C-alpha positions in Angstrom: 188.4 34.1 -44.2 190.4 36.7 -42.3 194.1 37.0 -42.2 195.8 37.9 -39.0 198.0 40.9 -39.8 198.8 41.9 -36.2 202.6 42.1 -35.6 204.0 39.4 -33.4 206.2 40.2 -30.4 209.9 40.0 -31.1 211.8 38.3 -28.3 215.4 38.3 -27.5 217.6 35.7 -29.0 217.9 32.7 -26.8 214.3 32.8 -25.5 212.0 29.9 -26.2 210.7 29.9 -29.8 213.3 32.4 -31.0 216.2 31.5 -33.2 219.6 32.3 -31.9 222.5 33.8 -33.8 224.5 31.5 -36.1 227.7 30.3 -34.4 230.8 29.7 -36.4 233.1 26.9 -35.2 230.6 25.3 -32.9 231.0 22.0 -31.2 229.6 20.1 -34.2 232.4 21.2 -36.5 235.3 21.3 -34.0 236.6 18.2 -32.2 237.4 18.5 -28.6 241.0 19.0 -27.8 240.9 16.3 -25.1 239.7 13.7 -27.7 242.5 14.6 -30.1 245.1 14.4 -27.4 243.8 11.0 -26.2 243.7 9.6 -29.7 247.3 10.6 -30.4 248.5 9.6 -27.0 246.9 6.2 -27.4 248.9 5.4 -30.5 252.3 5.3 -28.7 252.0 1.5 -28.2 251.3 1.0 -31.9 254.5 2.9 -32.9 256.4 1.0 -30.2 255.3 -2.4 -31.6 256.0 -1.4 -35.2 259.5 -0.1 -34.2 260.3 -3.4 -32.4 259.1 -5.4 -35.4 261.2 -3.3 -37.8 264.3 -3.8 -35.7 263.7 -7.5 -35.5 263.4 -7.7 -39.3 266.3 -5.4 -40.2 268.8 -6.4 -37.4 269.8 -9.8 -39.0 270.6 -8.2 -42.3 272.6 -5.4 -40.7 274.6 -7.9 -38.7 275.1 -10.0 -41.9 276.6 -7.0 -43.7 278.8 -6.0 -40.8 279.9 -9.6 -40.2 281.1 -9.9 -43.8 283.9 -7.4 -42.9 285.0 -9.4 -39.8 287.6 -12.0 -39.5 286.9 -15.6 -38.7 288.2 -15.3 -35.2 286.0 -12.3 -34.4 282.9 -14.0 -35.8 283.4 -16.9 -33.5 284.2 -15.0 -30.3 281.8 -15.0 -27.3 280.2 -12.6 -26.6 279.8 -11.5 -30.3 280.7 -8.0 -31.4 278.3 -5.8 -33.3 280.7 -3.5 -35.1 283.9 -5.0 -36.7 287.0 -4.3 -34.6 289.3 -4.5 -37.6 287.2 -4.3 -40.8 288.7 -5.9 -43.9 287.7 -7.1 -47.4 289.4 -10.5 -47.1 286.1 -12.3 -47.3 285.1 -10.5 -50.5 288.5 -11.0 -52.0 288.3 -14.7 -51.3 284.8 -14.8 -52.7 285.7 -13.2 -56.0 289.2 -14.7 -56.5 289.1 -18.2 -55.2 285.6 -19.1 -56.4 284.3 -19.2 -59.9 282.0 -16.4 -58.9 281.3 -15.1 -62.4 280.0 -18.5 -63.6 277.8 -19.0 -60.6 276.4 -15.5 -60.8 275.6 -16.0 -64.6 273.9 -19.3 -63.9 271.7 -17.7 -61.3 270.8 -14.7 -63.5 269.9 -16.9 -66.5 267.7 -19.3 -64.4 266.0 -16.5 -62.5 265.3 -14.3 -65.6 264.0 -17.2 -67.7 261.8 -18.5 -64.9 260.4 -15.0 -64.3 259.8 -14.3 -68.0 258.0 -17.7 -68.4 255.7 -17.0 -65.4 254.9 -13.5 -66.6 253.8 -14.8 -70.1 252.2 -18.2 -69.4 250.6 -17.3 -66.0 249.0 -14.2 -67.5 247.8 -16.2 -70.5 246.1 -18.9 -68.4 244.8 -16.2 -66.0 243.2 -14.4 -68.9 241.6 -17.5 -70.2 240.2 -18.4 -66.8 239.0 -14.9 -66.1 237.5 -13.7 -69.4 236.9 -16.7 -71.7 234.1 -19.3 -71.6 235.0 -22.8 -72.6 234.3 -26.3 -71.6 236.2 -27.5 -68.5 237.0 -24.1 -67.3 235.9 -24.8 -63.7 237.7 -28.1 -63.7 241.0 -26.4 -64.7 240.6 -23.7 -62.1 239.9 -26.3 -59.5 243.0 -28.2 -60.6 245.1 -25.0 -60.3 243.8 -24.3 -56.8 244.4 -27.9 -55.8 248.0 -27.8 -57.1 248.5 -24.6 -55.1 247.7 -26.4 -51.9 250.1 -29.3 -52.5 253.6 -28.8 -50.9 256.5 -28.7 -53.3 258.3 -31.5 -51.5 255.5 -33.9 -52.5 256.1 -33.3 -56.2 259.9 -33.1 -56.0 260.7 -36.8 -56.7 258.2 -37.2 -59.6 259.5 -33.9 -61.1 263.1 -35.1 -60.8 262.2 -38.4 -62.5 260.6 -36.5 -65.4 263.6 -34.3 -65.8 265.9 -37.3 -65.7 263.9 -39.2 -68.3 264.1 -36.1 -70.6 267.9 -36.1 -70.3 268.0 -32.6 -68.7 270.1 -33.5 -65.6 273.1 -31.2 -65.1 271.8 -28.6 -67.6 270.4 -25.1 -67.4 267.1 -26.1 -69.1 266.7 -28.7 -66.3 267.0 -25.9 -63.8 264.3 -23.6 -65.2 261.9 -25.6 -67.4 259.9 -27.2 -64.5 259.2 -23.7 -63.0 258.0 -21.7 -66.0 254.5 -21.8 -64.7 253.3 -21.6 -61.1 249.8 -22.1 -59.7 250.1 -19.0 -57.5 251.0 -16.9 -60.6 247.9 -18.2 -62.4 245.7 -17.4 -59.5 247.2 -14.0 -59.0 246.7 -13.0 -62.7 243.2 -14.4 -62.8 242.1 -12.4 -59.8 243.6 -9.2 -61.2 242.1 -9.7 -64.7 238.7 -10.3 -63.2 238.7 -6.7 -62.1 239.2 -5.3 -65.6 236.1 -4.1 -67.5 234.8 -6.6 -70.1 233.7 -3.7 -72.3 237.3 -3.3 -73.5 237.3 -6.9 -74.8 233.9 -6.4 -76.5 235.3 -3.2 -78.2 238.3 -5.1 -79.4 236.2 -8.0 -80.8 234.0 -5.4 -82.6 237.1 -4.0 -84.2 238.0 -7.5 -85.5 240.8 -8.3 -83.1 241.4 -11.9 -82.2 241.9 -13.2 -78.7 245.7 -13.2 -78.9 245.7 -9.6 -80.1 243.3 -8.6 -77.4 245.5 -10.3 -74.8 248.7 -8.6 -76.0 247.3 -5.1 -76.9 244.6 -4.6 -74.3 245.0 -6.9 -71.3 248.7 -7.0 -70.7 249.2 -3.2 -70.7 246.6 -3.0 -68.0 248.2 -5.7 -65.9 251.3 -3.7 -65.0 250.9 -3.9 -61.1 250.0 -7.6 -61.1 252.9 -8.4 -63.5 255.3 -6.5 -61.3 254.1 -8.3 -58.2 254.4 -11.7 -59.9 257.8 -10.8 -61.3 259.3 -9.8 -58.0 258.0 -12.8 -56.1 259.0 -15.2 -58.9 262.5 -13.7 -59.2 263.0 -13.9 -55.5 261.9 -17.5 -55.3 264.0 -18.6 -58.2 267.1 -16.6 -57.1 267.0 -18.2 -53.6 266.1 -21.7 -54.8 268.6 -24.1 -53.3 267.3 -27.7 -53.1 266.4 -28.2 -56.8 269.7 -26.8 -58.2 271.6 -28.8 -55.6 270.1 -32.1 -56.9 270.0 -31.3 -60.7 273.3 -29.4 -61.1 275.9 -32.2 -60.7 278.9 -30.3 -62.0 280.5 -27.0 -61.0 279.7 -25.4 -64.3 276.0 -25.6 -63.5 276.0 -24.4 -59.9 274.0 -21.4 -58.9 275.1 -18.9 -56.2 273.2 -20.4 -53.3 274.5 -23.9 -54.1 278.1 -22.7 -54.6 278.1 -20.8 -51.3 276.7 -23.7 -49.3 279.2 -26.2 -50.8 282.4 -24.0 -50.7 281.8 -22.2 -47.4 281.2 -25.5 -45.5 284.1 -27.8 -45.1 284.4 -31.2 -43.6 285.2 -30.0 -40.1 284.4 -26.3 -40.0 282.4 -23.6 -41.7 283.9 -20.4 -43.1 281.3 -17.9 -41.7 283.0 -14.9 -43.2 282.8 -16.2 -46.7 279.2 -17.3 -46.1 278.2 -13.8 -44.9 280.0 -12.1 -47.8 278.3 -14.3 -50.3 274.9 -13.8 -48.7 275.4 -10.1 -48.9 276.2 -10.2 -52.6 273.3 -12.5 -53.2 270.7 -10.1 -51.8 271.9 -7.1 -53.8 270.1 -8.1 -57.1 266.9 -8.8 -55.1 267.0 -5.3 -53.5 267.7 -3.7 -56.8 264.7 -5.4 -58.5 262.4 -4.6 -55.5 263.4 -0.9 -55.5 262.8 -0.6 -59.2 259.3 -2.1 -59.1 258.4 -1.1 -55.5 255.5 1.2 -56.5 254.0 -1.4 -58.9 254.5 -4.2 -56.4 252.5 -2.4 -53.7 249.8 -1.3 -56.2 249.5 -4.9 -57.4 249.1 -6.3 -53.9 246.5 -3.6 -53.0 244.3 -3.9 -56.1 244.4 -7.7 -56.9 241.0 -9.2 -56.4 239.1 -5.9 -56.3 236.3 -5.4 -58.9 
């Protein structure tokens, strides 16, 4: 066998069969400027829609805060004004002086905190059992939770009131918070989040001799921070703004919550004191904003990660 050792002709780069010089920053690694410009220019409508949506959401709250500094005559005039012509604190003075604001605020805080704490504990317990434990009737219980989640609260309002009345809890703080210590949404939320946790942690705890209750408190709960923050904010918001149940159960002024007190004392037989109502609504949303700002990061994380495995 002979090997051809004759030198091959060397052609110029760019000719057929000859490799060309390496190019840095070619078309494959550098996007066209026209494509970038069209991509950025095509997003203007998205920013416009988001800006309009933001204004539509924020504008009522801004008008509420500004309206709380207006007099009753200015609030009723047509066309309405945006900025107060003569700002005053008369509505807030009337709210704190003439009404038993401290008692109403305390009742709302107690009910909202107890309901939130109960949901965090009991919903996480049931969620852990439905997600990690195997027992008879597990599927039936989860189906019952999902079915309850689909039933409107108005349907169960009258039977729940009858149960509370038979227990002698009408016109009492326990009657305001005991029926809401567990929610089907909270159970479902915690179950979906706990499903994404690795089961190896539970097996390691059982190998070390830990019982299910210790595993729940020492291993599961510390990992459920985002889900607990999400559930806590949503539960506190719903309990703080609850109006119909406290209106029916609380039959004396000593048991009124803030939403009930504002609705009853700002609305007269012939007219409504809109200034007092706006001032009270402004005060009512302050605790909600504080809670959300404190747990905002955890809330977003819990919404984003719940259900992911």
